[in-house]
C-alpha positions as CSV (number, residue, x, y, z in Angstrom):
1,M,0.0,0.0,0.1
2,S,1.5,3.5,-0.9
3,K,2.1,5.9,1.4
4,Q,-0.7,8.1,0.1
5,D,-3.2,5.0,0.3
6,V,-2.1,4.6,4.1
7,A,-2.7,8.7,4.6
8,T,-6.2,8.5,3.2
9,E,-7.2,5.5,4.9
10,R,-5.9,6.9,8.3
11,K,-7.9,10.1,7.7
12,E,-11.1,8.3,6.7
13,Q,-10.6,6.1,10.0
14,I,-10.2,9.3,12.0
15,V,-13.4,10.9,10.4
16,R,-15.4,7.8,11.1
17,A,-14.1,7.8,14.7
18,T,-15.6,11.2,14.8
19,V,-18.7,10.6,13.9
20,E,-19.0,7.8,16.5
21,C,-18.1,10.3,18.9
22,I,-20.2,12.8,17.8
23,I,-23.2,10.5,18.1
24,K,-22.1,9.2,21.6
25,H,-21.4,12.4,23.0
26,G,-22.5,15.2,20.9
27,Y,-20.8,18.2,19.0
28,H,-20.2,20.0,22.0
29,N,-19.3,17.2,24.5
30,F,-16.5,15.0,22.7
31,S,-13.0,15.6,22.8
32,M,-9.9,14.9,20.5
33,Q,-9.0,12.1,23.2
34,D,-12.4,10.7,22.6
35,V,-11.6,10.4,18.7
36,A,-8.0,9.0,19.5
37,R,-9.3,6.3,21.7
38,T,-12.3,5.6,19.3
39,A,-9.9,5.4,16.2
40,G,-7.2,3.6,18.1
41,V,-4.6,6.2,17.3
42,S,-2.6,9.1,19.4
43,K,-4.1,12.3,19.5
44,G,-0.5,13.3,17.9
45,I,-1.8,11.2,14.7
46,I,-4.8,13.1,14.6
47,H,-3.0,16.7,14.8
48,Y,-0.9,15.2,11.6
49,Y,-3.6,14.9,9.5
50,F,-6.0,17.6,10.7
51,L,-4.6,21.2,11.8
52,N,-7.4,21.5,14.0
53,K,-10.9,20.4,15.2
54,D,-12.6,22.6,12.9
55,E,-11.0,21.0,10.3
56,L,-11.8,17.7,11.1
57,M,-15.5,18.9,11.3
58,M,-15.5,20.0,7.7
59,C,-14.3,16.5,7.0
60,V,-16.7,15.0,8.9
61,L,-19.8,17.2,7.2
62,D,-18.3,16.3,3.9
63,K,-18.3,12.6,4.5
64,V,-21.9,12.6,5.8
65,A,-23.2,14.8,2.5
66,G,-20.6,12.7,0.2
67,D,-22.0,9.4,1.5
68,I,-26.0,10.7,1.1
69,E,-24.8,11.8,-2.6
70,R,-23.2,8.5,-3.4
71,V,-26.0,6.4,-2.4
72,L,-28.4,8.7,-4.6
73,G,-26.5,8.5,-7.2
74,E,-26.1,4.8,-7.3
75,E,-30.0,4.1,-6.6
76,M,-31.1,6.6,-9.4
77,G,-28.6,5.5,-11.8
78,A,-30.7,2.2,-12.4
79,T,-33.3,3.7,-14.5
80,T,-34.1,6.8,-16.7
81,E,-37.9,6.4,-16.3
82,P,-39.1,10.1,-14.5
83,W,-41.8,8.7,-12.4
84,R,-39.4,5.8,-11.0
85,R,-36.7,8.2,-10.5
86,M,-38.3,10.6,-8.3
87,E,-39.8,8.0,-6.1
88,I,-36.5,6.5,-5.7
89,F,-34.7,10.0,-4.8
90,I,-37.6,10.4,-2.2
91,E,-37.5,6.8,-1.0
92,V,-33.6,6.8,-0.6
93,C,-33.9,10.3,1.6
94,F,-36.2,8.8,3.8
95,A,-34.3,5.6,3.8
96,I,-31.1,7.3,4.8
97,V,-32.6,8.8,7.7
98,R,-34.6,5.7,9.0
99,N,-31.4,3.5,8.1
100,T,-28.5,5.8,9.1
101,K,-30.1,7.8,11.9
102,E,-26.5,8.8,13.3
103,Y,-25.6,10.6,9.8
104,Y,-28.4,12.8,10.2
105,Q,-27.9,13.3,14.1
106,V,-24.6,14.4,13.0
107,N,-26.1,16.7,10.6
108,M,-28.3,18.1,13.4
109,D,-25.2,18.7,15.7
110,F,-23.5,20.7,13.0
111,W,-26.8,22.9,12.6
112,T,-26.1,24.0,16.3
113,Q,-23.1,25.8,15.1
114,I,-24.4,27.7,12.0
115,N,-24.6,31.2,14.2
116,Q,-21.0,30.5,15.6
117,K,-19.3,29.5,12.7
118,E,-19.7,31.1,9.3
119,E,-17.7,28.3,7.6
120,I,-20.1,25.6,9.0
121,R,-23.0,27.7,7.6
122,Q,-21.3,27.7,4.2
123,V,-20.7,24.0,3.9
124,I,-24.2,23.0,5.1
125,A,-25.7,25.7,2.9
126,A,-23.5,24.3,-0.1
127,H,-24.7,20.7,0.6
128,Y,-28.2,21.4,0.9
129,S,-27.7,23.4,-2.6
130,K,-26.6,20.1,-4.0
131,F,-29.5,18.2,-2.5
132,R,-32.0,20.8,-4.1
133,E,-30.0,20.9,-7.2
134,A,-30.2,17.1,-7.5
135,A,-34.1,17.1,-6.9
136,A,-34.4,19.7,-9.2
137,R,-32.6,17.8,-12.1
138,V,-34.9,14.7,-11.5
139,I,-37.9,17.2,-11.8
140,Q,-36.6,19.0,-14.7
141,H,-35.8,15.6,-16.5
142,G,-39.4,14.5,-16.0
143,I,-40.7,18.0,-17.5
144,D,-38.4,17.6,-20.3
145,K,-39.7,13.9,-21.0
146,G,-43.4,15.3,-21.0
147,A,-43.9,13.4,-17.8
148,F,-44.2,16.0,-15.4
149,K,-46.4,19.3,-15.1
150,K,-44.4,22.1,-16.1
151,V,-43.3,23.7,-12.6
152,N,-40.4,25.6,-11.5
153,A,-38.1,22.5,-10.8
154,S,-35.8,24.6,-8.4
155,I,-38.5,25.5,-6.4
156,Y,-40.2,22.1,-6.4
157,G,-37.0,20.6,-5.5
158,S,-36.7,22.9,-2.4
159,F,-40.4,22.1,-1.7
160,V,-39.5,18.2,-1.8
161,I,-36.2,18.6,0.4
162,A,-38.6,20.5,2.7
163,V,-40.9,17.7,3.3
164,I,-38.5,15.3,3.7
165,D,-36.6,16.9,6.2
166,G,-39.5,18.3,8.4
167,L,-41.0,14.9,8.8
168,S,-37.7,13.3,9.3
169,L,-36.8,15.6,12.1
170,Q,-40.0,15.2,13.8
171,W,-39.6,11.5,13.6
172,L,-36.0,11.7,15.1
173,F,-37.5,13.8,17.9
174,D,-40.3,11.1,18.8
175,E,-40.2,8.2,16.7
176,K,-43.8,7.3,18.0
177,V,-45.3,10.4,16.6
178,F,-46.2,8.2,13.5
179,D,-45.2,5.2,11.3
180,Y,-42.2,6.5,9.5
181,P,-42.7,3.9,6.5
182,Q,-46.4,4.7,6.0
183,M,-45.7,8.7,6.3
184,S,-42.9,8.3,3.8
185,K,-45.6,6.9,1.4
186,Q,-47.9,9.6,1.9
187,A,-45.4,12.4,1.3
188,T,-44.3,10.2,-1.8
189,A,-47.9,10.4,-3.1
190,V,-48.2,13.9,-2.1
191,I,-45.2,15.0,-3.8
192,L,-45.7,13.0,-7.0
193,S,-49.6,14.3,-7.2
194,G,-48.0,17.8,-7.5
195,L,-46.3,16.9,-10.6
196,K,-49.0,15.0,-12.5
197,I,-50.2,16.7,-15.7
């Protein structure tokens, strides 16, 4: 294994350990020592790869968003049919929250930082922009194919993300508030009904 491969693997190991620590202790309550212990490395190794905690946090945020983007790309690549692509987009977004709650919880911990750290606000805004754009591309594809009603794809993409986020947050705060899979189906039906010609 090359030196660069070792460095990449070590950085990923530290980022994964940081995600675990944020889940366990929260954004404000974990230490670099916690990360070192979880990753099985020394604090010095962490500081060798990451200048400070903020730089490490930016890598964690990128990993969380990147994982979501990768899953969306893989799942939607299976079809070009507009209705199915929209269904897959919504299903994957809801499933990510249900199946990897820890990633969503890490994201929520980052949200608490947006008023204190402009860099975090900008990174989160950029990630949301990517997700809105991904939704808008699926919608525009359906419009271009004549399958969807002519709507403003960008605005409707924002609506799709807002529905998913809003319902997911309610469920994460109280899993008994509604049956998540059933609510996901209902939300999908509502979103799709707004695109019918």
